[in-house]
N, C-alpha and C positions, 0 to 999 in steps of 0.2 A: 268600425262596425263588427259586432260579434254575432249578429243574427242575420239569417237569410230566409226569404220566403220563396218557395219553389212551387210554381203552378203546374199541377199534374192531373187536372180534372177532365180534360177533353177526351173525346172518343178516339181521335187520331185515325179516322177511317181511311185517310189517304195513304197511310203507311201499313196499318194492320187490319186484319179482318176480325169478325166477332169470335172466331175460333182461336185466334192468337192471344197471347198474353197482352195486357195493356201496353199501349204505346211506350210509356216510360221504361218498360222492361225489355224493349227491343235490344237485342244483343249487337253491340258494335265492338269487334275485336274480342268476342267472348265475354264482354262485360256489359251489363244493362246500361242504357243511356243515362238513367237517373243516378245510378251508382257512380258513373264517371263524373257527373256534375257535382255530386256531393263530395267526392274525393277532392276535386279541384277546390271547392269552397273550404273544405276542412284543412287542406294544405296551406291555405292562405289565411288561416287564423279564425275562420268562422266556427263558433262553438255550438251554435244552435240553428237547426233548420226546421222551419214550419212547412210541412208538406200539405198542399191543398189537394184533397182527393175528390174523385167524382166517379167516372165510369170504372167499374170493377175495382173500387178503392180498397176493399178488404184484401184482395189478392195482392195489390201493390204494397199495402202496409205489411202484410205477412212476409213478403219477400225482403223488405227493408229491415224488418225486425231481426231477420236471420242473417243479414249481411255482416260478416265479421270485420270487414275493412272500415266500416263506418263507426267511429268512436265518438263523434259529436252527439249532442242531445237531439233527438228527433221528436217533434210534436206533430200531431195530425189533426186537421180540420176537414170537414166535408162540405162541399158545395153541391147541394141537391139540384141546383139549376145548371148543371154542367153543360147543357146544350146551348146555353146563352153565351154571351161574349166573355172574354178572359178577364174583363174588368170585374165581372160578378164574382169570379173565383178569388180575386184579390180582396174584394169586400168581405168574403167569408173569413178572411184572416185579419180583418181590420184591427182587432184588439191588439195584435202583435206589432203593429206599426206605431210604436210609442216614441219614436225618435228615428235617426238615420238607420235604415236597414237595406240590405241588398235584396233585389227582386230579380228572379231569373225564371226562364221557362224550363220545363223538364225535358224538352227535345232540342235544345240548343247546346251543341258542344263548342267549347271555347278554351283558348289558352288562359292559364291563371293570370297572365299579364293584364288581362282586361279587368279582373277583380282588383289587382293591385292599383291600377290607374284610378279606378273609382274610389278606392279606399283613401288614396293620398290626395285626391282632388279637393281643392278649396271650394266648398259649397256654402253660400250664405244661408242663414237660417230661413226656413220657409221655402227654400228652393229644392228642386229635384234634378237629377242628372240621368242622361241616357248615354250608354257607350255606343258610339257611331263609328262606322268604317268609311273612310274617304276613298279607299281603293275599290271603286265600284266594279271595275273590270274583272277582279278576281272572284266576285260573288258567284256561287254555283248556279243560283236561280234568281236572276235580277227581277224577272217579271213578277215573281211571287213575293219578293222582299218588300218590306215596309220602307218607304222612302222618307227622307228628312231634308227639309229646306232650312237653312240657317239665316239668322239675322246678324251678319258679320259686322254691321255698322254699330252694334251695341255690345261691346265686350264687357265682361263681368269685372267689376272693380275689385280685384284681389291680387295676391302675389303671383298667381298664375292665371293669365287670362284665358277664358273659354268662351266660345260663341254661344249665343242664346238660340234656342230652337224657335223658328217662326211658324212652320207648319209640318205636319206629319200625316202620312197616309200611303196606301198602296198605289193609288192612281195619280200621284202628283206628276204633272207634266215636267216641271223643272225642280230639280233637287240637287243637293250637294253631297249627300252621304246616305248610308243605309243603317237601319236599326238592327243592332246585334241581338236584341232581346235580353240585355242585362242592364239593370237600372240601379240607381241609388235613390231611394225614395224617402219621403217624410210624410207626416200626417196630412200635409197639404194636398197630396195626390188623392188620399182617401176622401177628403172633403169634396173635391171636384167630381169624383166618381159617384159619390152619394147623391150629388145634385143631379147628375145626368140620369142615374137610375130612378130617382124620384119622378123625373119627367117622362121617361120612356119605358121603364120596367126592364131595361137592359143597358149594358154599357161595355165598351171595350177599353183597353189600356190607352189606345190612341185617342179616345174621347177625353180621358183625363189629362193626357200629355198635351193635347191641343188646347184644353182650357187653361192649363198652367202657362203654356207658351203665349197665349193671348195676354197674359199679365206679365210676361217677361220673366217668369220664374222657372222655366224649363231649360236646362243647360245641356250642351253636348260635350261629351268626353271622347276625345280622339283616341282610338285604340292602337294607332300606329300600325306596326307590322304584325300585331298579334292575330293569329288565325282563329276562325270560328266558322260554324256551319249550322244552318237550320235543318235538322233531320226530319223532314215532313213528308217525304215520298220515298218509295223504294230506290229510286235513282240517287236521291240525296244520301240514303243509308249506305249505298255502295261507295259513294264518294267519301263518306265519313270513314268507312272501313279502310279505304286506301290512305286517307290522311293519317289515321292512327298507325297503319303499317309503316308508312314512310317517316313520319315525324315523331312517333312515340305517343305515349299516353298524354303527355303535356302539350301535344301539337307543336313541338319544337320550342316550347317555352324556355327561355333563359333569362333570369332576372337581370335587370340593369346593374351595372357595376356600382352605380351610385346609390343603390338601395341601402337604407340604414337598417341594419339588423340589430335587434334588441337582444343583448347577451342573456338577459334573464329569461327570455322566452325559450331558451334551450331546455330549461327544466320541464317544459310541457311535453317534450318528447320522451321523457323518462316515465316509467310506471309510477303510480302514486306511492308505492311502498319504497321505491328508491329515493324519491323526493323527501320522504319522512326520515331517512336514515341520517344519523349524526356521524360524521367522519371520526376515525380514531384520534383521540387527543394525544398529539405528539409534542405538547408544549414543554414537557420536561426535557425532551431532547434539545429543543431550541435553547432552553436555559443553560444546559450543559455545554452546548457549543459556544454560547456567548461568554460563559464564565469558565475559561480554561484553567482557572486557579482552584476549582472545586473538585472534590472527590466524587466521582460518578457512582453513587450507591443507590440508584433509584430504579434500574430497569433489569435487574437480575442478569447483568452481563458478567462475564469472567473478567477479573482484573489482570489476567495474564495475556500478553500478546502471543500470537502464533509462534510455535517452536521453529527452530532453524530448519528442521526437516520439512515442515509444512510450507515455509516461505520458499525453500528451494523448489518444491514441487509446483508452487504457484508460478514462479518465474519460468520454469521449464515449460509449463502449459501455456504461458502467455505467448511464447514463440509461435504457437500454432493457432492464435486467436483469429486468423483469417478463415479458419475452417469451422464448420458447424460442430457442436460439442460431440465428443465420442468418449468412450470409457465408462458409460453408465452400466454396462454389463459387468465390468470389473468391480465397480463400487457395489452393485447389488449382490454380487457373489460374496464379497467381503462381509457385507452386512448380514447376509443370510447365514454364512458360516458362523459369525459371531453370535447369532441368535438360535443356531441349530435348526434353521429352516431352509427352504429351497428358494432359489433366486426369483421364481415366479410368484413368491409370496411377499415381494418387496417392491414398493413404488416410491420413486424419488420426488421430492418437491422442493421449491424455493423456500426453505424453512417450513416448520410445521404450520405456519399461518396459511400458506398456500394450500396445504393439504386439508386444513379445516374448511376453507372455502370450497375446495374440490368436493369434499364429502357432502357438504350442504347442497351444492348445485347438482350432485348426482342423485340425491334421494328426496329432496324437498321441493314441492310445488307451492305456488301461492295458496295461502289458506291452510296449509298443513302445519302440524305442530312439531316442535323440537323440545325435548325434555332436557333441562339444564339444572344441575345442582349448584346452588349459589350460597355464599360468594365464590366466584371463580374467574377465570380469564375472560375478559369482556368480549374477546373476538368471537366466541361461540354465538352469543346473542346478536352481535353486530352483523355477522355474515348471514345468519338466519333471516334477519330483516331485509337484507338486500335482495333476496329472492322472493320476498312476499310471504315468507314463513312466519309462524307465530311462536315466539319463544315462551315456553311454559317454565317459569322459574320456581324451583322447589328449594326452600331454605334448608340449610343444614341444622342440626340440633344445636342446642345452646353450647354444648362442649365440642362443637365443630366436627361432629361425626356425620357421615353421609346418612340421610334419613331415607332408608330404603323403603319402608312402608309407605311413606308419603310419595316417593317417586313412583312406586307401582300404582298407588291410588290416583295419580295424576294422569295416567295413560288413558287415552280415548281412542275411538276409531280413526281419528285424524293424526295420531302420533306416528311419525315416520323415522325418528332418529333420537338417540340419547347421547348426551355428552357428559363424561366424567373425567376429572383430572386427578391423577394420583402419582406422586405427591401433588396435593392440590395447591394451586396458586390462587389466593394468597395465604391460606391457612396452614400450608406446609405438612398436612397430615396424609397418611396413606389409607386407602380403602382396604378393608379386610377382604380376603379372598372369598369367604363365605357370603359376604354381602354382595360382592360383584357377581358371583355365580347366580344369586337370586335374580339379579337384573338380566343377566345373559340368558337365563332360561326362558325369558319372555319371547325370545326370537327376534326382537327388533334390532336393526343395525345399531350397534353400540360402539361409540368411540371412547377409548381409554387413552387419554393424553398423558404420556410418560416423559414429558420434557425434562423432568428433574430426577429421573429414576436412578441415574448413576451416582447421585448424591445421597440417596436414601440409605439408611442403615440396613445393611444386608443386601442392598441393591436388588430388591424383589420386583421382578418384571412379571407382568401377566401375559406376555407373548406366548408362554407355554400353554395357555388355555385355547390358543387358536385351533389346535387339532380337535378340541372338543366342541368349540363354538364357532362355526363359520361366520356368524354374525358379528364377531368381535373384530374391531379395527384398532390396532395399537399405533399411536403416533409417537415419533421420536424426533429429536433435533440435535444438531451440532452446535447450537447457539449457547448452551449453558455449560456443561462440564467440559466440552471440547473447546470452548472459547472461540467459536467461529461465527458469532452473531452477524458480523458484517459480510460474511461470505454467502449466507443464505442457503443452507442445506438442511433438509429434513427428510424423513422417510416414514412410510406407512407399512405396517406388517399385518397381513390378514390371509384369509383363505384365497387360493388362486382365483376362484370365481369372483370374489369381491375385488381383488386387484385388477382383474380383467375389466370389470364393470367401471371402476374408477378411471382406468386407462382410456376408456372411450371419451371421457369428458376432459381429461388432462390435455393441455396444449403441448405440442412437441417442443423439444429443445428448451424446456423450462429450467434446466440446470446448466450453468455455463461450464466450459472446460476448466476454468480456474477453480470453480467450486468443486467439481468432481475430483481434480487433482489434490486439492486441499483436504477433502474428506478422506480420500484413500490414504494420504500420508498421515493424517491424524489417527486413523484406525491402526496403522502399522506402528505408530510411535507409542507403544504400549507403556513403557516405563515412564515417559514424560506425562502421559495421561494419568497414570496412577498417582504420580507425585502431586499433580495439580489437584486432583480430587481429594487427596489426603489433606492438602493445605487448605482447601475450601472448607472441609469438614471441621478442621481444627479452628479455623477462623469463625465458623458458625458457633462452635462450642464456647469460644472466648466471648463472643457478643452476647450469647444467651446468659452466660454466667455473670458477666459484668453488668449488663443492663437490668438483670432481675433484681439488683440491689436498689434500684431507684424507686423512690416513693411515687405513687400515682401511675406507675407503669407496670403492666402485666405482660410478661413475655410468653408467647404461645410457642411451644416446642415445634421445631421444623425439621422436615426430612429433605429440604431443598437447599438452594444456595442463597437463602434470605432468612431474615429473622422478622417475625411479625410482633408488633407491639400493640396492645390494647391500651389506649390512653384515655379511656372514658373517665378515669378518676384523676386525671392530670390537671384539671382546672382550665384547660384550653382546648380549642378545636385542633384536629390534626393539621389543618392548613397553617395554623399559627405556629405549631411546632416545626413544621417543614420549613417555613419562612425563617424562623429563628436559627435553625441549623444551617440554612443556606448562608445567613449572615456570617456564620463561623466556618464557611468553606466546605460544607458537606451537603450534598444534594440527595434527599431521600424522597419517598413517595407516600402521599395520602391515597387511600383506597376507596373513595366514594364510587368510582366507576366500576368497581368489581362487585357491586350490589351488596356490600357489607353493611349490616345493620348497626354494628358497633363502630366506635371511633378507632380506626386502625391506621397505623403507620408501618410501612414495610421498608426494611433496610437490607440492601443487597450486601452479601459478604464480599469484602475486598481483600487486599493483601494485608500483611501484618501491620504496616504503618497506617493504612487507611482505616482498618478496624480500630486501632488505638485512637486515632484522631477523632473518629466518629463517637467512640465511647466517651472521650473527654468532652467533646462538644455537647453531647446530650446531657452529660452530668452537669455541665455549666448551665445549660438551659433550664433543667429541672430544679437546680439549686439557686436560680436567680431570685434574690429577695423580692417579695411581693409579686413574683411571677410576671415580670414586665415582658410581654410578648411582642414580637414584630407583627406588623400588619401589612 
């Protein structure tokens, strides 16, 4: 059952006066009665509630429309004859009883276990069921309760036997249990109520239940130990307050251990924008891990393992792994000195990926926009979507330049953040300072991702502009030129005010002691770092020169640790070329996920031998007679 009908039409004069809010809005534990009921239904999978209004219905509807905790769909119908029996209120919602639905009163508090038992009960078609309590002594007001007599001689033929109801009424002299006010109904009950109403001009739920019982079609569902109370008088309201205080909002509810949980239902707890997000595609890592014989030239990793100095620092730090991480101040001081900034202008992250996510969560709310120049690193768009933000994708020009006029033209009153990557992944080009200044002058928080800056010719960083533009956030990483991708260290550079703002959102201890030690050692290992950067730049030059000779391949010059190939004229799709290279022991990357409009293949710069093997493999692929591609 996904729908419930809640009867909330009566005056409730025994509990509230005319000067009070309507009875369903009576506060129990500072929460209105009807809100508690709707929350219980909502928590048990009910997705739509039909509220039958009557006395002061407009006030009740307005209160429910404003209630933030109710996320199920609410429908409202009005019973203008609300002074009559509660059966008339149900008839007002008859059109919504088109199959099994839950029926409940707006003044009965109950444990969600009652709903669960009704939902899982085996009820034959055309039958209805009433949740009943056999523990009569615990009822707060037995005299006022509706009594139920059972026909135990006629069990229901199903996998779980339930007694049939024989009679129901407040004045039964002999009875077996009490009516809790929670039903599982079908159109059959509506038909009986319509017959009674046609004869008398009025009807109660007990009339309909009695008529179905006479035909053996009204079943009793034992609620077991589940708590409930009819909040119909001031005394009952006081008892309800005490029950909530002692047993909690769920009245002590604890689902049975045998309850079968549907794993797919967990998605319903996530916001719609999270459910729509596609996870980052890591399939290329899986291929690399399965094929140890291939050269990993697909993820812009360094081909060089950590230096001896870095490994010694990691081993030393590992001895103190029983302690929470320390040393972040030392690392921030080193980074600040390297960039000629102050330590309070540096924020550490588990790689620049965490910092991208951190910036998005700091500035972007659902429905707000993030400006992204594409093609570029897919993480900017992906993390924007996880917070309900709207990525606004602005294509680069045909010659891979940042299209600043289009970027500026795409800004609206909802724009909260701008992402730029320079050198850009995957195009490898650097944004001109004059172009960047045009964007920064807009005053929007602007992220400049410099993951590859150490490999750029001239190593031009825009961190120097932070003193002029406090809205600038520069991101860096130890994953590329420093070769510590598996250690996960990145950092943000910005104005102290921006860093303090981001720090409010950052989780503590996000960088491990081992990562801190490795990064500090890598910074100090100046000569080794310079040698590795030089080797990568020479490898990049080799690949660009060698691969530019191939027919059907256009090499796009790069300022990063990769070479980008436009294979639009190669006579094959990028995925086919990638597969053919993999057959020859070289793993590279097709770039459809980077929002590239052209057919692009990206090759990460490796060591001397890897670069040579890659060049020979691609030459063999491109020179294959009749271009026989792998599939």
